[in-house]
Backbone as CSV, one residue per row, in Angstrom:
resi,resn,N_x,N_y,N_z,CA_x,CA_y,CA_z,C_x,C_y,C_z
1,UNK,-121.466,-95.513,-14.273,-122.020,-96.337,-12.999,-121.725,-95.580,-11.770
2,UNK,-122.170,-95.918,-10.856,-121.711,-95.404,-9.520,-120.923,-97.045,-9.010
3,UNK,-119.743,-96.692,-8.493,-119.438,-97.917,-7.630,-120.102,-98.285,-6.096
4,UNK,-120.137,-99.432,-5.952,-120.874,-99.986,-4.375,-119.873,-99.579,-3.683
5,UNK,-120.828,-98.951,-2.748,-119.941,-97.976,-1.625,-119.885,-99.611,-0.325
6,UNK,-118.433,-99.470,-0.394,-117.955,-100.842,0.910,-118.662,-100.872,2.125
7,UNK,-117.604,-101.488,3.135,-118.031,-101.604,4.067,-118.181,-100.697,4.883
8,UNK,-116.868,-99.792,4.635,-116.296,-98.229,4.842,-117.414,-97.721,5.504
9,UNK,-118.617,-97.186,4.271,-120.115,-96.806,4.360,-120.459,-97.348,5.889
10,UNK,-121.270,-98.397,5.967,-121.919,-98.870,6.898,-120.860,-98.672,8.062
11,UNK,-119.833,-99.021,7.972,-118.944,-98.869,8.964,-118.834,-97.404,9.658
12,UNK,-119.005,-96.702,8.613,-118.732,-95.065,9.180,-119.375,-94.608,10.416
13,UNK,-120.278,-95.418,11.359,-121.653,-95.028,11.650,-121.235,-95.218,13.497
14,UNK,-120.460,-95.632,13.785,-120.157,-95.350,15.374,-119.628,-93.924,15.798
15,UNK,-118.883,-93.202,14.751,-119.090,-91.700,14.719,-120.259,-91.333,15.141
16,UNK,-121.391,-91.574,14.201,-123.047,-91.044,14.024,-123.109,-91.775,15.627
17,UNK,-123.327,-92.820,16.050,-123.909,-92.756,17.180,-123.457,-91.818,18.221
18,UNK,-121.960,-91.645,18.021,-121.386,-90.708,19.306,-121.833,-89.209,18.929
19,UNK,-122.947,-89.035,17.891,-123.129,-87.912,17.834,-124.568,-87.261,18.591
20,UNK,-124.846,-86.354,19.798,-126.228,-86.298,19.739,-127.012,-85.904,19.402
21,UNK,-128.195,-86.642,18.975,-129.067,-86.205,17.574,-130.063,-85.679,18.252
22,UNK,-131.288,-85.082,17.849,-132.380,-84.369,18.747,-133.475,-85.366,18.216
23,UNK,-134.444,-85.365,19.735,-135.010,-86.599,20.134,-135.993,-87.058,18.596
24,UNK,-136.346,-88.325,18.292,-136.864,-88.562,17.519,-135.898,-89.221,16.405
25,UNK,-134.836,-88.681,15.966,-134.034,-88.658,14.681,-133.049,-90.378,15.556
26,UNK,-133.179,-91.517,14.614,-132.554,-92.285,15.253,-130.919,-92.561,14.291
27,UNK,-129.920,-92.566,15.172,-128.814,-92.813,14.453,-128.367,-93.659,14.032
28,UNK,-128.397,-93.802,12.588,-127.950,-95.325,11.700,-126.550,-96.303,12.754
29,UNK,-126.156,-97.495,12.171,-126.159,-98.639,13.085,-124.610,-98.174,12.979
30,UNK,-123.680,-98.522,14.420,-122.196,-98.320,14.761,-121.150,-98.364,13.617
31,UNK,-120.000,-97.492,13.538,-119.715,-97.570,12.630,-117.949,-96.454,12.692
32,UNK,-117.398,-96.015,11.911,-116.048,-95.784,11.804,-116.104,-94.303,11.024
33,UNK,-115.845,-94.497,10.232,-115.347,-93.497,8.811,-115.510,-93.774,7.831
34,UNK,-115.917,-92.853,6.654,-115.745,-93.027,5.310,-114.313,-93.317,4.500
35,UNK,-113.748,-94.004,3.634,-113.100,-94.053,3.006,-112.922,-92.819,2.060
36,UNK,-111.898,-92.306,1.787,-111.278,-91.277,0.830,-112.334,-91.596,-0.390
37,UNK,-112.551,-92.417,-0.978,-113.265,-92.548,-2.177,-114.567,-92.306,-1.664
38,UNK,-114.885,-93.061,-1.155,-116.454,-92.755,-0.491,-116.908,-91.115,-0.201
39,UNK,-116.254,-90.530,0.346,-116.347,-89.063,0.876,-116.001,-88.149,-0.658
40,UNK,-115.211,-89.013,-1.545,-115.105,-87.875,-2.235,-116.867,-88.177,-3.240
41,UNK,-116.755,-89.337,-3.568,-117.902,-89.828,-3.795,-119.356,-89.013,-3.702
42,UNK,-119.370,-88.831,-2.423,-120.770,-88.001,-1.712,-120.439,-86.952,-2.174
43,UNK,-119.021,-86.280,-1.631,-119.214,-84.527,-1.860,-119.134,-83.982,-3.482
44,UNK,-118.962,-85.167,-4.520,-119.129,-85.038,-5.946,-120.539,-84.969,-6.300
45,UNK,-120.802,-85.926,-6.123,-122.394,-86.803,-5.750,-123.450,-85.470,-5.536
46,UNK,-123.101,-85.377,-4.650,-124.323,-85.011,-3.218,-124.216,-83.496,-3.109
47,UNK,-122.844,-83.451,-2.471,-122.689,-81.732,-1.968,-122.949,-80.744,-3.132
48,UNK,-122.269,-81.396,-4.278,-121.918,-80.244,-5.489,-123.565,-79.943,-5.917
49,UNK,-124.500,-80.625,-5.306,-125.691,-80.155,-5.701,-126.506,-79.178,-5.159
50,UNK,-125.938,-79.347,-3.463,-126.125,-78.516,-2.775,-125.697,-76.973,-3.139
51,UNK,-124.362,-76.878,-3.330,-123.869,-75.659,-3.986,-124.376,-75.164,-4.912
52,UNK,-125.416,-76.149,-5.826,-125.540,-75.617,-7.359,-126.750,-74.299,-6.835
53,UNK,-126.008,-72.861,-7.972,-126.803,-71.882,-7.360,-127.790,-71.761,-8.946
54,UNK,-128.826,-71.796,-8.089,-130.298,-71.739,-9.010,-130.906,-70.377,-9.272
55,UNK,-130.491,-70.009,-9.216,-131.475,-68.086,-9.442,-132.383,-67.933,-8.386
56,UNK,-132.628,-66.714,-8.227,-133.837,-66.519,-7.402,-132.949,-66.162,-6.244
57,UNK,-131.918,-66.176,-5.762,-131.323,-66.607,-4.452,-130.365,-64.829,-4.582
58,UNK,-129.714,-64.523,-3.186,-128.582,-63.829,-3.557,-127.672,-64.135,-4.461
59,UNK,-127.226,-63.372,-5.343,-125.952,-63.598,-6.105,-125.028,-64.228,-5.429
60,UNK,-124.469,-65.354,-6.086,-123.243,-66.610,-6.199,-123.362,-67.282,-4.774
61,UNK,-125.019,-67.533,-4.587,-125.052,-68.357,-3.280,-126.402,-69.438,-3.883
62,UNK,-125.800,-70.268,-3.216,-126.993,-71.611,-3.744,-127.899,-71.631,-2.753
63,UNK,-129.412,-72.332,-3.798,-130.297,-72.034,-2.883,-130.235,-73.161,-1.450
64,UNK,-129.803,-73.955,-2.014,-129.746,-75.229,-0.812,-129.204,-74.787,0.621
65,UNK,-127.984,-74.132,0.409,-127.144,-73.323,1.193,-127.815,-72.057,1.707
66,UNK,-128.683,-71.205,1.352,-129.345,-70.146,1.888,-130.295,-70.815,2.720
67,UNK,-130.713,-71.489,2.761,-131.512,-71.989,3.879,-131.324,-73.060,4.573
68,UNK,-130.460,-73.977,4.090,-129.965,-75.402,5.077,-128.786,-75.247,5.765
69,UNK,-128.462,-73.875,6.420,-126.950,-74.153,7.372,-127.441,-73.387,7.970
70,UNK,-126.698,-72.176,8.708,-126.765,-71.969,10.017,-128.665,-71.202,10.443
71,UNK,-128.923,-70.902,9.398,-130.480,-70.569,9.031,-131.678,-71.485,9.466
72,UNK,-131.842,-72.830,9.892,-132.530,-73.729,10.082,-132.180,-74.628,11.279
73,UNK,-133.234,-75.008,12.067,-133.258,-76.066,13.144,-133.452,-77.271,12.652
74,UNK,-133.967,-77.195,11.338,-135.041,-78.685,10.936,-133.326,-79.622,11.009
75,UNK,-133.957,-80.977,10.496,-133.034,-81.820,10.547,-132.143,-82.103,9.527
76,UNK,-132.411,-81.266,8.239,-131.687,-81.034,6.852,-130.832,-79.760,7.353
77,UNK,-130.211,-80.160,8.151,-129.222,-78.465,8.560,-127.691,-79.047,8.417
78,UNK,-127.512,-78.290,7.320,-125.708,-78.408,7.025,-124.913,-77.349,7.328
79,UNK,-123.414,-77.783,7.833,-122.675,-77.239,8.010,-122.585,-75.564,6.970
80,UNK,-121.819,-74.392,7.726,-121.872,-73.718,6.904,-120.684,-73.417,6.298
81,UNK,-120.468,-73.364,4.849,-119.364,-73.748,3.857,-117.895,-73.192,4.392
82,UNK,-117.082,-73.532,4.831,-115.927,-72.631,4.854,-115.200,-71.742,4.305
83,UNK,-115.813,-71.848,2.288,-115.219,-71.086,1.555,-116.759,-71.013,0.273
84,UNK,-115.973,-70.240,-0.478,-116.940,-70.277,-1.700,-117.096,-71.534,-2.122
85,UNK,-116.164,-72.093,-2.336,-116.084,-73.506,-2.875,-116.632,-74.565,-2.517
86,UNK,-117.140,-74.300,-1.164,-117.966,-75.441,-0.543,-116.975,-75.838,0.823
87,UNK,-117.448,-77.318,0.988,-117.033,-77.511,2.614,-115.663,-78.191,2.583
88,UNK,-115.066,-78.221,3.874,-113.874,-78.889,4.187,-114.322,-80.416,4.080
89,UNK,-112.998,-81.456,3.652,-113.624,-82.564,4.343,-114.126,-82.774,5.673
90,UNK,-113.614,-82.472,6.754,-114.425,-82.826,8.054,-115.718,-82.341,8.101
91,UNK,-115.530,-81.377,7.319,-117.409,-80.506,7.494,-118.265,-80.978,6.436
92,UNK,-117.538,-82.335,5.225,-118.429,-82.881,4.625,-118.744,-84.138,5.262
93,UNK,-117.884,-84.310,6.300,-118.586,-85.962,7.141,-119.318,-85.647,7.797
94,UNK,-119.769,-84.265,8.594,-120.409,-84.578,9.472,-121.914,-83.656,8.425
95,UNK,-122.073,-83.213,7.452,-123.155,-83.028,6.446,-123.593,-84.578,6.298
96,UNK,-122.770,-85.195,5.986,-122.862,-86.809,5.451,-123.918,-87.173,6.435
97,UNK,-124.035,-87.176,8.113,-124.429,-87.335,8.937,-125.806,-86.849,8.846
98,UNK,-125.967,-85.869,8.797,-126.945,-85.160,8.207,-127.900,-85.973,7.248
99,UNK,-127.397,-85.882,5.832,-128.141,-86.189,4.821,-128.288,-88.015,5.327
100,UNK,-127.710,-88.531,5.553,-128.392,-89.875,6.316,-129.160,-90.162,6.652
101,UNK,-129.519,-89.237,7.386,-131.085,-88.973,8.163,-132.258,-88.837,6.866
102,UNK,-131.613,-88.670,5.638,-132.522,-88.549,4.781,-132.878,-89.206,3.706
103,UNK,-132.609,-90.136,3.726,-132.294,-91.500,2.768,-132.788,-92.546,2.909
104,UNK,-133.785,-93.654,2.429,-133.764,-94.573,2.801,-133.330,-96.048,1.576
105,UNK,-132.206,-96.529,2.236,-131.619,-97.366,1.217,-132.324,-98.618,1.000
106,UNK,-133.148,-98.727,1.790,-134.525,-100.318,1.412,-135.230,-99.363,0.344
107,UNK,-135.298,-98.940,0.052,-136.313,-97.613,-0.295,-136.374,-96.465,-1.094
108,UNK,-134.967,-96.761,-2.103,-134.611,-94.942,-2.309,-135.299,-94.324,-3.006
109,UNK,-136.232,-94.862,-3.351,-137.183,-93.748,-4.155,-137.976,-92.991,-2.875
110,UNK,-138.292,-93.543,-2.062,-138.621,-92.621,-0.567,-138.033,-92.068,-0.144
111,UNK,-136.646,-91.392,-0.386,-135.578,-90.638,0.224,-136.526,-89.593,0.206
112,UNK,-136.786,-88.871,1.663,-136.561,-86.991,1.281,-135.910,-86.692,0.746
113,UNK,-134.752,-86.837,1.093,-133.356,-85.968,0.206,-134.156,-86.107,-1.718
114,UNK,-134.944,-86.886,-1.821,-135.275,-86.602,-3.226,-136.623,-86.474,-3.715
115,UNK,-137.409,-86.500,-2.398,-139.198,-85.829,-2.930,-138.723,-84.235,-2.646
116,UNK,-138.241,-84.123,-1.569,-138.554,-82.478,-1.653,-138.450,-81.007,-2.831
117,UNK,-137.313,-81.968,-3.482,-136.663,-80.600,-4.452,-137.713,-81.055,-5.906
118,UNK,-138.441,-82.624,-5.520,-139.107,-82.752,-6.859,-140.545,-82.696,-6.642
119,UNK,-141.423,-81.747,-8.145,-142.332,-81.708,-8.813,-143.144,-82.909,-7.981
120,UNK,-144.190,-81.881,-7.496,-145.641,-82.473,-6.297,-146.002,-83.205,-7.860
121,UNK,-146.639,-82.792,-9.145,-146.720,-83.423,-10.096,-145.925,-84.717,-10.767
122,UNK,-144.954,-84.731,-10.328,-143.967,-85.830,-10.463,-144.035,-86.902,-9.224
123,UNK,-144.464,-86.644,-8.674,-144.768,-87.613,-7.058,-143.815,-87.120,-5.898
124,UNK,-143.054,-85.856,-6.033,-142.946,-85.075,-4.958,-143.217,-84.706,-3.895
125,UNK,-142.970,-84.259,-2.703,-143.236,-83.470,-1.711,-143.517,-81.792,-1.774
126,UNK,-144.112,-80.899,-1.847,-144.063,-79.937,-1.140,-143.023,-79.147,-0.841
127,UNK,-142.247,-78.064,-1.136,-141.093,-77.979,-0.474,-141.109,-76.156,-0.543
128,UNK,-140.855,-75.855,0.251,-140.867,-74.042,0.672,-139.704,-73.702,-0.100
129,UNK,-139.093,-73.970,-0.416,-138.002,-73.732,-1.461,-137.744,-73.683,-2.849
130,UNK,-139.127,-74.256,-3.438,-139.403,-74.473,-4.576,-139.057,-76.429,-5.158
131,UNK,-139.517,-75.840,-6.407,-139.415,-77.342,-6.974,-137.522,-77.154,-7.673
132,UNK,-136.874,-77.973,-7.903,-135.736,-78.016,-8.884,-135.794,-78.598,-10.038
133,UNK,-136.654,-79.961,-9.507,-136.437,-81.084,-10.590,-137.690,-81.067,-11.068
134,UNK,-138.818,-81.256,-12.347,-139.448,-81.049,-12.820,-139.972,-82.935,-13.130
135,UNK,-139.104,-83.655,-12.884,-139.538,-85.270,-13.313,-138.170,-85.988,-12.920
136,UNK,-138.522,-87.140,-12.722,-137.386,-87.970,-12.209,-136.464,-88.372,-13.100
137,UNK,-136.379,-88.013,-14.098,-135.195,-88.022,-15.014,-134.474,-86.827,-15.281
138,UNK,-134.677,-85.648,-14.077,-134.058,-85.176,-14.220,-132.269,-85.739,-13.756
139,UNK,-131.010,-85.329,-14.563,-129.784,-85.692,-14.186,-129.576,-85.326,-12.571
140,UNK,-129.967,-84.424,-11.885,-129.935,-84.804,-10.639,-130.207,-85.884,-9.926
141,UNK,-131.301,-85.727,-10.523,-132.251,-86.942,-9.169,-131.449,-88.036,-9.663
142,UNK,-131.478,-88.751,-10.741,-130.927,-89.618,-11.281,-129.416,-90.080,-10.592
143,UNK,-128.752,-88.917,-10.576,-127.605,-89.369,-9.819,-127.238,-89.376,-7.786
144,UNK,-128.842,-88.398,-7.740,-128.237,-89.084,-6.361,-128.998,-90.242,-5.500
145,UNK,-130.383,-90.624,-6.743,-130.986,-91.748,-6.956,-129.999,-93.116,-6.988
146,UNK,-128.850,-92.810,-8.106,-127.823,-93.907,-8.023,-127.241,-93.965,-7.059
147,UNK,-126.402,-93.098,-6.122,-125.772,-93.163,-5.141,-126.807,-93.471,-4.071
148,UNK,-127.815,-93.232,-3.554,-128.130,-94.003,-2.827,-128.355,-95.997,-2.867
149,UNK,-128.688,-95.708,-4.272,-129.108,-97.492,-4.670,-127.791,-98.301,-4.364
150,UNK,-126.358,-97.086,-4.678,-125.093,-97.786,-4.210,-124.842,-98.330,-2.877
151,UNK,-125.519,-98.401,-2.288,-125.203,-98.584,-0.481,-125.804,-99.939,-0.375
152,UNK,-125.711,-100.467,0.599,-126.673,-101.794,1.049,-127.541,-101.773,1.462
153,UNK,-128.251,-102.444,1.433,-129.930,-102.078,1.680,-130.372,-101.580,2.842
154,UNK,-129.416,-102.204,3.932,-130.218,-101.987,5.499,-129.033,-100.744,5.682
155,UNK,-128.269,-100.194,5.193,-127.187,-99.184,5.503,-128.310,-98.298,6.523
156,UNK,-129.366,-97.492,5.696,-130.002,-96.567,6.212,-131.191,-96.422,6.055
157,UNK,-132.114,-97.118,7.325,-133.866,-97.414,7.003,-134.062,-96.266,8.175
158,UNK,-134.850,-95.514,7.977,-135.514,-94.503,8.667,-136.726,-95.109,9.546
159,UNK,-136.724,-94.915,10.791,-137.926,-95.640,12.011,-139.174,-95.470,11.462
160,UNK,-140.137,-96.266,11.445,-141.527,-96.091,11.186,-141.955,-94.891,11.651
161,UNK,-142.618,-94.047,11.196,-143.417,-93.031,11.236,-144.953,-92.887,12.589
162,UNK,-145.369,-92.262,13.188,-146.371,-92.462,14.553,-147.520,-91.830,13.591
163,UNK,-148.908,-92.515,13.568,-150.104,-91.558,12.771,-150.082,-90.563,13.491
164,UNK,-150.604,-89.697,12.797,-151.104,-88.513,13.342,-152.268,-88.236,13.423
165,UNK,-152.922,-88.248,14.424,-154.689,-88.161,14.708,-154.978,-87.024,13.827
166,UNK,-156.178,-87.294,12.907,-156.807,-86.230,12.485,-158.061,-85.758,13.202
167,UNK,-158.875,-86.541,14.154,-159.509,-86.193,15.170,-159.447,-85.008,15.844
168,UNK,-158.076,-85.278,16.698,-157.173,-84.400,17.488,-157.025,-82.918,16.769
169,UNK,-156.502,-83.336,15.398,-156.430,-81.985,14.690,-157.250,-80.981,14.474
170,UNK,-158.412,-81.507,14.569,-159.553,-80.859,14.061,-160.360,-80.244,15.476
171,UNK,-160.310,-80.635,16.572,-160.754,-80.556,17.665,-159.635,-79.842,18.635
172,UNK,-158.207,-79.760,18.234,-157.485,-79.172,19.068,-156.278,-78.501,18.800
173,UNK,-156.036,-78.824,17.375,-154.887,-78.246,16.748,-155.229,-77.086,15.855
174,UNK,-156.642,-77.264,15.074,-157.132,-76.491,14.191,-157.529,-75.339,15.121
175,UNK,-158.499,-74.983,15.925,-158.853,-73.768,17.039,-157.423,-72.817,17.226
176,UNK,-156.111,-73.652,17.277,-155.259,-72.749,17.679,-154.885,-71.898,16.625
177,UNK,-155.103,-71.954,15.117,-154.852,-71.113,14.215,-155.579,-69.985,13.916
178,UNK,-156.893,-70.367,14.890,-157.386,-69.063,15.195,-157.784,-68.431,16.179
179,UNK,-156.802,-68.556,17.028,-157.187,-68.281,18.145,-155.807,-66.981,18.581
180,UNK,-155.674,-65.647,18.240,-154.224,-65.703,18.445,-153.860,-65.106,19.967
181,UNK,-152.186,-65.317,20.387,-152.591,-64.299,21.771,-152.459,-63.581,22.056
182,UNK,-152.554,-62.996,22.712,-152.992,-61.004,23.061,-151.941,-60.391,22.080
183,UNK,-152.187,-59.048,21.375,-151.657,-58.374,20.449,-150.854,-59.074,19.439
184,UNK,-151.364,-60.363,18.955,-150.654,-61.224,18.059,-151.798,-61.044,16.964
185,UNK,-151.202,-61.389,15.543,-152.077,-62.044,14.338,-152.587,-63.469,14.265
186,UNK,-153.696,-63.552,14.114,-153.932,-65.330,14.102,-152.783,-66.143,13.003
187,UNK,-152.697,-67.263,13.140,-151.800,-67.774,11.941,-152.843,-67.926,10.592
188,UNK,-153.955,-67.825,10.521,-154.384,-67.807,9.240,-154.226,-66.672,8.727
189,UNK,-153.919,-65.691,9.526,-153.562,-64.276,8.765,-152.772,-64.202,7.147
190,UNK,-151.882,-65.137,7.933,-150.655,-65.334,6.944,-151.010,-66.729,6.351
191,UNK,-150.933,-67.479,6.984,-151.125,-69.121,6.436,-152.411,-69.586,6.254
192,UNK,-153.021,-68.903,5.238,-154.307,-69.580,4.734,-154.630,-70.234,3.332
193,UNK,-153.378,-69.451,2.399,-153.077,-69.909,1.453,-151.819,-70.124,0.424
194,UNK,-151.919,-70.756,-0.448,-150.754,-71.219,-1.332,-149.923,-72.621,-0.440
195,UNK,-148.759,-72.528,-0.784,-147.652,-73.681,-0.449,-148.063,-73.231,1.369
196,UNK,-148.179,-72.204,2.143,-148.061,-71.958,3.304,-149.418,-71.729,3.893
197,UNK,-150.284,-72.276,3.100,-151.678,-72.609,3.539,-152.241,-73.335,4.344
198,UNK,-151.640,-74.027,5.295,-152.045,-74.929,5.951,-152.797,-74.652,6.898
199,UNK,-153.162,-73.078,7.605,-153.924,-72.842,8.627,-155.353,-71.633,7.981
200,UNK,-155.864,-71.850,6.741,-156.894,-71.621,6.395,-158.006,-70.868,7.354
201,UNK,-158.804,-69.764,7.401,-160.038,-69.718,7.569,-160.738,-70.296,7.743
202,UNK,-162.111,-70.393,8.607,-162.993,-71.284,8.402,-163.793,-70.553,6.838
203,UNK,-164.393,-71.085,6.063,-165.453,-70.409,5.197,-166.368,-69.988,5.231
204,UNK,-167.124,-70.440,6.505,-168.379,-69.725,6.474,-168.291,-70.052,8.169
205,UNK,-168.745,-69.057,8.867,-169.096,-68.992,10.283,-167.552,-69.237,10.699
206,UNK,-167.579,-69.814,11.910,-166.367,-70.206,12.754,-166.095,-71.437,12.646
207,UNK,-166.760,-72.427,12.136,-166.198,-73.763,11.996,-165.781,-74.165,11.001
208,UNK,-164.962,-75.052,10.651,-164.514,-75.698,9.220,-165.474,-76.861,8.512
209,UNK,-165.607,-76.510,7.964,-166.238,-78.037,6.675,-165.484,-79.141,7.043
210,UNK,-166.154,-80.165,6.945,-164.972,-81.613,6.787,-163.715,-81.495,5.833
211,UNK,-164.340,-80.615,4.587,-163.704,-80.860,3.258,-162.456,-79.761,3.920
212,UNK,-162.797,-78.832,4.026,-161.661,-77.632,4.816,-160.888,-78.561,6.017
213,UNK,-161.780,-79.132,6.798,-160.081,-79.819,7.766,-159.420,-80.598,7.234
214,UNK,-160.406,-81.545,6.241,-159.162,-82.452,5.606,-158.096,-81.941,4.557
215,UNK,-158.149,-80.806,3.751,-157.459,-80.123,3.549,-156.182,-79.733,4.226
216,UNK,-156.730,-78.847,5.345,-155.792,-78.729,5.944,-155.435,-79.977,6.684
217,UNK,-155.685,-80.881,6.795,-155.038,-81.754,7.294,-153.629,-82.439,6.790
218,UNK,-153.928,-82.161,5.394,-152.939,-82.900,4.652,-151.973,-81.973,4.017
219,UNK,-152.523,-80.736,4.044,-151.295,-79.225,4.005,-150.307,-79.561,5.434
220,UNK,-150.736,-79.971,6.416,-150.027,-79.176,7.809,-148.925,-80.786,7.479
221,UNK,-149.131,-81.714,7.130,-148.075,-82.338,7.048,-147.031,-82.091,6.418
222,UNK,-147.003,-81.262,5.686,-145.290,-80.188,4.995,-144.614,-79.883,6.318
223,UNK,-145.394,-79.526,7.048,-144.711,-78.972,8.076,-144.367,-79.572,9.752
224,UNK,-144.509,-80.744,9.680,-144.565,-81.600,10.665,-143.579,-82.803,10.315
225,UNK,-143.068,-83.020,11.408,-141.874,-84.560,11.230,-142.595,-85.059,12.153
226,UNK,-143.496,-86.519,11.640,-143.980,-87.262,12.918,-142.894,-88.123,13.781
227,UNK,-143.387,-87.753,15.073,-142.882,-88.520,16.236,-141.488,-87.969,16.734
228,UNK,-141.451,-86.460,15.670,-140.332,-85.774,16.039,-140.474,-83.853,16.349
229,UNK,-141.612,-83.594,17.207,-141.988,-82.449,17.706,-140.652,-80.971,17.089
230,UNK,-139.739,-81.696,17.921,-138.310,-80.532,18.133,-137.660,-80.393,16.635
231,UNK,-138.208,-80.956,15.792,-137.819,-80.967,14.158,-138.548,-80.365,13.665
232,UNK,-139.716,-80.165,13.760,-141.063,-79.852,12.852,-141.446,-78.309,12.831
233,UNK,-141.227,-77.752,11.928,-141.300,-76.598,11.425,-142.705,-75.951,12.291
234,UNK,-143.927,-76.679,12.392,-144.656,-76.209,13.056,-144.456,-75.694,14.102
235,UNK,-143.580,-76.764,15.046,-143.643,-75.706,16.301,-142.072,-75.134,16.508
236,UNK,-141.370,-75.093,15.313,-140.008,-74.194,15.416,-140.447,-73.041,15.137
237,UNK,-141.625,-72.616,14.447,-141.189,-71.181,13.642,-141.949,-69.961,14.631
238,UNK,-143.044,-71.004,15.123,-143.585,-70.113,16.221,-142.898,-69.451,17.481
239,UNK,-141.884,-70.301,17.906,-141.233,-70.513,19.244,-140.080,-69.623,19.214
240,UNK,-139.839,-68.968,20.070,-138.869,-67.599,20.634,-137.299,-68.332,20.155
241,UNK,-136.255,-68.233,19.338,-135.085,-68.720,19.511,-134.164,-68.798,20.437
242,UNK,-134.781,-68.189,21.811,-134.119,-68.821,23.187,-134.596,-69.478,23.835
243,UNK,-135.912,-70.226,23.183,-136.891,-70.935,23.486,-136.120,-72.359,22.652
244,UNK,-135.327,-72.374,22.029,-134.723,-73.350,20.920,-135.856,-73.387,19.411
245,UNK,-136.314,-71.852,19.120,-136.938,-71.933,18.050,-136.533,-71.914,16.962
246,UNK,-137.007,-71.635,15.497,-136.033,-71.542,14.374,-135.486,-70.000,14.475
247,UNK,-134.791,-69.503,14.026,-133.923,-68.275,13.623,-134.772,-67.224,12.788
248,UNK,-135.678,-67.703,11.843,-136.465,-66.873,10.805,-138.044,-67.247,11.388
249,UNK,-139.220,-65.793,11.370,-140.155,-66.410,11.101,-140.880,-65.234,11.172
250,UNK,-141.843,-64.798,9.901,-142.076,-63.269,9.710,-143.153,-63.138,10.180
251,UNK,-144.281,-64.030,11.181,-145.162,-63.971,12.111,-144.287,-63.626,13.814
252,UNK,-145.224,-63.969,14.563,-145.125,-63.406,16.038,-144.795,-64.636,16.629
253,UNK,-143.999,-64.881,17.693,-143.467,-65.728,18.537,-144.821,-66.109,19.889
254,UNK,-145.037,-67.027,18.895,-146.563,-67.140,19.653,-145.795,-68.202,21.448
255,UNK,-144.848,-69.166,21.693,-144.450,-69.387,22.759,-142.953,-69.186,23.121
256,UNK,-142.494,-68.752,24.148,-141.481,-68.122,24.564,-140.330,-69.210,25.099
257,UNK,-141.045,-70.599,25.041,-140.337,-71.678,25.484,-141.461,-72.650,24.967
258,UNK,-140.307,-74.322,25.432,-141.262,-75.336,25.045,-142.197,-75.704,26.630
259,UNK,-142.063,-74.769,27.354,-142.576,-75.408,28.789,-144.329,-74.791,28.395
260,UNK,-144.615,-74.076,27.410,-145.801,-73.863,26.887,-146.984,-74.510,26.612
261,UNK,-148.081,-75.072,27.473,-148.682,-75.718,27.574,-149.412,-76.010,26.239
262,UNK,-149.544,-75.148,25.602,-150.147,-75.215,24.103,-149.003,-76.008,23.348
263,UNK,-147.795,-75.462,23.205,-146.811,-76.445,22.939,-146.439,-77.687,22.828
264,UNK,-146.760,-77.816,24.499,-146.754,-79.122,25.192,-147.940,-79.995,24.357
265,UNK,-149.030,-79.355,24.122,-150.166,-80.408,23.664,-150.096,-80.716,21.880
266,UNK,-148.939,-79.809,21.271,-149.148,-79.610,19.957,-147.970,-80.504,20.060
267,UNK,-146.853,-80.810,20.490,-145.618,-82.096,20.706,-146.357,-83.116,20.966
268,UNK,-147.200,-83.265,21.717,-147.740,-84.660,22.081,-148.411,-85.196,20.957
269,UNK,-149.340,-84.621,20.150,-150.117,-84.872,18.798,-149.205,-85.359,17.263
270,UNK,-148.288,-84.539,17.668,-146.957,-84.723,16.856,-146.168,-85.922,16.681
271,UNK,-145.773,-86.157,18.403,-145.294,-87.455,18.471,-146.325,-88.990,18.578
272,UNK,-147.832,-88.324,18.316,-148.739,-89.653,17.878,-149.055,-89.661,19.177
273,UNK,-149.222,-89.585,20.459,-149.520,-89.442,21.715,-151.084,-89.073,21.625
274,UNK,-151.353,-87.995,21.483,-152.728,-87.496,21.421,-153.375,-87.722,20.581
275,UNK,-154.841,-88.214,20.963,-155.670,-88.782,19.756,-156.866,-88.305,20.283
276,UNK,-158.074,-88.323,19.375,-159.418,-88.280,19.831,-160.106,-87.021,19.981
277,UNK,-161.053,-86.376,20.728,-161.398,-85.041,20.730,-161.193,-84.018,21.531
278,UNK,-160.654,-84.745,22.956,-160.215,-84.057,24.298,-158.725,-83.294,24.122
279,UNK,-158.954,-82.506,24.385,-157.824,-81.154,24.259,-157.225,-81.195,25.808
280,UNK,-157.712,-81.694,27.033,-156.978,-81.551,28.550,-156.224,-82.414,28.588
């Protein structure tokens, strides 16, 4: 049974407030630092999961570390471990600042830290990295849930997410996937099926049916962070790294910078600002 995290945890956040966070990510309440005991509990309970070798990746490398360190620009971006044994204490403190953005102490079971590795059949979210827990009875899931529950209810509560408009998606976002830039492939060439199938080509003709549009709308929620385009894979992957995009993308770079009008249009939609059927 985990001990309740003391005031040191809630107080850890003055340091976090001083860190420049991406737009749309709200720093938790102000603070100082984790106590030695709290830090070691976090390292032993949470970071040990990140370092677990799950197979299917390069030998000796943990799955979480393979995708969530220097390779990614999304909000779950950890420090690169300074040794095969894991992170230093200083790195763990910085990792904690990241992890705290992915938990909800008011509703622990809704924490993205728990939902992404959990099978969708058990109530989890789809995860490009795969499913690591087939049920909420998995010992790792239980340990992380208990760790989140050990904190005060108001310690880390994410802000409400804006509603992302379906009508604008259908009228203005979906056509982007079917209209390539000069010399490039359509998004739908690669993103039409499976886990990455948020951009299927129309089944018949050049328009999507209501059913096709609704399914694509549901799938695209996996690659956006409502309210935060700068942390949404939909906008990071096709963006050139020199313009702030993701380091890896198997497809073309559709936008050279965030100043591209199309990027700005999609960013406004992800922020909840664009609604209706007018794309101008």
